[in-house]
SERO-4910 file (N, C-alpha, C, O; in steps of 0.05 Angstrom, whole numbers):
BEGIN
 pado doro    nc1    nc2    nc3   cac1   cac2   cac3    cc1    cc2    cc3    oc1    oc2    oc3
  Met    A    674   -186  -1106    687   -210  -1095    688   -209  -1065    695   -188  -1053
  Lys    A    681   -231  -1052    681   -231  -1023    710   -233  -1012    727   -246  -1024
  Arg    A    713   -220   -990    739   -221   -976    740   -247   -960    721   -253   -946
  Lys    A    762   -261   -962    765   -286   -946    774   -279   -918    793   -264   -914
  His    A    759   -290   -899    766   -285   -871    780   -309   -859    776   -332   -869
  Lys    A    797   -305   -840    811   -326   -827    790   -343   -811    774   -331   -797
  Ile    A    791   -369   -813    771   -386   -801    781   -399   -775    769   -418   -765
  Tyr    A    803   -390   -764    813   -400   -739    828   -377   -725    834   -356   -737
  Ser    A    835   -381   -700    851   -362   -686    873   -377   -671    868   -398   -660
  Arg    A    896   -366   -670    919   -378   -657    915   -376   -626    901   -358   -617
  Pro    A    927   -395   -611    925   -393   -582    938   -368   -571    957   -358   -582
  Lys    A    927   -358   -549    939   -334   -537    966   -339   -526    984   -322   -526
  Arg    A    970   -363   -515    997   -371   -504   1009   -392   -523   1001   -415   -520
  Pro    A   1027   -384   -540   1036   -403   -560   1054   -426   -549   1056   -447   -562
  Phe    A   1065   -422   -525   1083   -442   -514   1073   -454   -488   1089   -460   -470
  Asp    A   1047   -458   -486   1035   -470   -462   1038   -500   -465   1026   -512   -482
  Lys    A   1054   -512   -447   1061   -540   -448   1036   -558   -447   1034   -577   -463
  Ala    A   1017   -552   -429    994   -569   -426    977   -569   -452    968   -590   -461
  Arg    A    973   -546   -464    958   -544   -489    972   -558   -511    959   -572   -527
  Ile    A    998   -555   -513   1013   -568   -535   1011   -598   -532   1007   -612   -553
  Asp    A   1014   -609   -508   1011   -638   -504    984   -648   -511    981   -669   -524
  Glu    A    963   -633   -504    936   -641   -510    931   -641   -540    918   -659   -551
  Glu    A    942   -621   -554    939   -619   -583    953   -642   -598    944   -652   -618
  Val    A    977   -649   -587    992   -672   -599    976   -697   -597    974   -713   -616
  Ile    A    963   -702   -574    947   -726   -570    923   -726   -589    917   -746   -602
  Ile    A    909   -703   -591    886   -701   -609    895   -705   -638    881   -719   -654
  Lys    A    918   -693   -646    928   -695   -673    934   -724   -680    927   -733   -702
  Glu    A    947   -739   -662    953   -767   -667    928   -785   -667    925   -803   -684
  Lys    A    909   -779   -649    886   -796   -646    868   -794   -671    858   -815   -680
  Tyr    A    865   -770   -683    847   -766   -705    861   -764   -732    848   -760   -753
  Gly    A    888   -766   -732    903   -765   -757    902   -739   -771    899   -738   -796
  Leu    A    903   -717   -756    902   -691   -768    929   -683   -780    950   -693   -772
  Lys    A    928   -665   -800    952   -657   -814    968   -638   -797    993   -641   -796
  Asn    A    955   -619   -785    969   -599   -769    951   -588   -747    927   -595   -746
  Lys    A    962   -571   -731    947   -560   -708    927   -539   -717    908   -533   -702
  Lys    A    930   -529   -740    911   -509   -751    884   -522   -754    863   -508   -750
  Glu    A    883   -548   -760    857   -561   -762    843   -563   -734    819   -561   -733
  Ile    A    859   -566   -713    848   -566   -686    837   -539   -679    815   -536   -669
  Trp    A    852   -518   -686    843   -491   -680    818   -484   -696    801   -469   -686
  Arg    A    816   -494   -720    793   -489   -737    768   -501   -725    747   -489   -724
  Ala    A    771   -526   -715    748   -539   -702    740   -524   -676    716   -521   -670
  Asp    A    760   -515   -661    754   -499   -637    739   -473   -644    721   -465   -629
  Ala    A    747   -461   -666    733   -437   -674    704   -442   -682    686   -426   -675
  Lys    A    699   -465   -695    671   -472   -702    654   -476   -677    631   -468   -676
  Val    A    666   -490   -657    651   -495   -632    646   -468   -618    624   -464   -607
  Arg    A    666   -451   -618    663   -424   -605    640   -408   -618    625   -395   -605
  Ile    A    639   -409   -645    617   -395   -659    590   -406   -653    571   -391   -649
  Met    A    588   -433   -651    562   -446   -644    554   -438   -616    530   -433   -610
  Arg    A    573   -437   -597    566   -429   -570    556   -400   -569    537   -394   -555
  Gln    A    569   -382   -584    561   -354   -585    532   -352   -596    516   -337   -586
  Lys    A    527   -367   -617    500   -367   -629    479   -377   -609    457   -366   -607
  Ala    A    486   -398   -594    468   -410   -575    462   -390   -552    440   -388   -543
  Lys    A    483   -375   -544    479   -356   -522    461   -333   -531    445   -323   -516
  Thr    A    463   -324   -556    447   -302   -566    418   -312   -571    399   -295   -571
  Leu    A    414   -338   -575    387   -348   -581    370   -353   -556    347   -361   -558
  Ile    A    381   -348   -533    366   -352   -508    341   -334   -509    319   -343   -501
  Lys    A    344   -310   -518    322   -291   -519    309   -290   -546    291   -273   -550
  Ala    A    317   -307   -565    307   -305   -592    281   -320   -595    271   -333   -577
  Ser    A    269   -317   -619    243   -329   -625    247   -359   -630    270   -369   -634
  Glu    A    225   -374   -631    226   -403   -636    237   -409   -664    251   -429   -667
  Glu    A    231   -393   -684    241   -398   -711    271   -397   -712    284   -414   -725
  Glu    A    283   -377   -698    312   -375   -698    325   -398   -682    346   -408   -690
  Lys    A    312   -407   -661    322   -430   -646    322   -455   -663    341   -470   -663
  Gln    A    300   -459   -677    297   -482   -694    318   -481   -717    328   -502   -725
  Ala    A    324   -457   -727    344   -455   -748    372   -464   -737    387   -477   -752
  Leu    A    378   -457   -712    404   -466   -701    404   -496   -697    424   -509   -703
  Phe    A    382   -507   -687    381   -536   -683    383   -551   -710    396   -572   -712
  Glu    A    371   -540   -731    373   -552   -757    402   -551   -767    412   -570   -779
  Gln    A    416   -529   -762    444   -526   -770    461   -546   -755    479   -558   -766
  Leu    A    456   -550   -729    471   -570   -713    465   -598   -722    483   -615   -722
  Lys    A    440   -604   -729    433   -630   -739    446   -636   -766    454   -658   -772
  Lys    A    449   -615   -782    461   -618   -808    490   -627   -806    499   -643   -823
  Ile    A    504   -617   -786    532   -625   -783    533   -649   -763    555   -656   -754
  Ser    A    510   -660   -756    507   -684   -739    520   -679   -711    531   -698   -700
  Phe    A    518   -655   -701    528   -650   -674    507   -653   -654    511   -664   -632
  Tyr    A    483   -642   -659    461   -642   -640    453   -670   -633    449   -677   -609
  Asp    A    449   -688   -653    440   -715   -648    460   -731   -632    453   -746   -613
  Ser    A    486   -728   -638    506   -744   -624    508   -735   -595    511   -752   -578
  Val    A    507   -709   -590    508   -700   -562    483   -708   -546    485   -717   -523
  Ala    A    460   -706   -559    435   -714   -545    436   -744   -539    427   -752   -517
  Asn    A    446   -760   -557    447   -789   -552    467   -795   -530    462   -813   -513
  Arg    A    490   -781   -529    510   -786   -509    500   -778   -481    506   -790   -461
  Ile    A    484   -757   -480    472   -748   -455    452   -769   -445    452   -776   -422
  Arg    A    435   -778   -463    415   -798   -456    428   -824   -446    418   -836   -427
  Asn    A    450   -832   -458    463   -857   -451    483   -853   -427    494   -873   -418
  Gly    A    486   -829   -417    503   -824   -395    533   -824   -401    549   -828   -383
  Arg    A    540   -821   -426    568   -822   -434    580   -794   -438    603   -792   -447
  Phe    A    566   -773   -432    576   -746   -436    585   -735   -410    569   -730   -392
  Lys    A    611   -732   -407    623   -723   -381    614   -694   -376    614   -677   -394
  Gly    A    606   -689   -351    598   -662   -344    568   -657   -345    559   -636   -335
  Tyr    A    553   -675   -356    524   -672   -358    511   -697   -347    521   -719   -352
  Ser    A    490   -693   -332    476   -717   -323    455   -725   -343    446   -708   -359
  Ala    A    448   -750   -343    429   -761   -364    402   -748   -361    388   -745   -381
  Asp    A    393   -741   -337    366   -730   -334    366   -700   -334    344   -688   -334
  Ala    A    389   -687   -334    390   -658   -333    383   -645   -360    372   -623   -360
  Gly    A    390   -658   -382    384   -647   -408    406   -630   -418    428   -628   -406
  Met    A    402   -618   -441    422   -602   -454    427   -576   -439    409   -562   -430
  Gly    A    453   -569   -436    460   -543   -426    461   -541   -396    467   -519   -386
  His    A    456   -562   -381    457   -561   -352    482   -576   -342    480   -600   -338
  Ser    A    504   -563   -339    528   -576   -332    529   -582   -302    520   -566   -286
  Thr    A    540   -605   -295    544   -611   -267    573   -605   -259    581   -610   -236
  Met    A    589   -595   -278    617   -589   -272    619   -560   -263    600   -544   -267
  Gly    A    641   -553   -251    645   -525   -243    652   -507   -266    654   -517   -289
  Ser    A    656   -482   -261    662   -463   -282    691   -466   -292    697   -455   -313
  Asp    A    708   -479   -277    736   -482   -285    740   -508   -301    763   -516   -305
  Ser    A    719   -520   -311    721   -545   -326    733   -540   -354    729   -519   -365
  Lys    A    746   -560   -364    757   -559   -391    737   -570   -411    717   -582   -403
  Arg    A    742   -567   -436    725   -578   -456    727   -608   -456    749   -619   -457
  Val    A    705   -621   -456    704   -650   -456    683   -660   -475    659   -652   -473
  Leu    A    690   -677   -493    671   -689   -512    678   -718   -515    664   -732   -530
***
């Protein structure tokens, strides 16, 4: 029998006012049940970023596998379309995927 792993991680600072306010807005906007759902989504994005970073030196087959996985959850197509239409903050329309025009202190923006 497989061991169940936790699919989210709690914030390092549990009483950070700015983070709590941001989570309340997200929770109300998308009708989420609790903040655990926000943390779960953050964990999924973190995992995808880690995979993308390791695939820089990987073969084309492994890169295509990641793109197929992102297309399956309809993440890749939506981000690519938003970049093309100039609606993705932090990225220019002609820069393409992964070339941020924001500084390193930027927050997550989607």
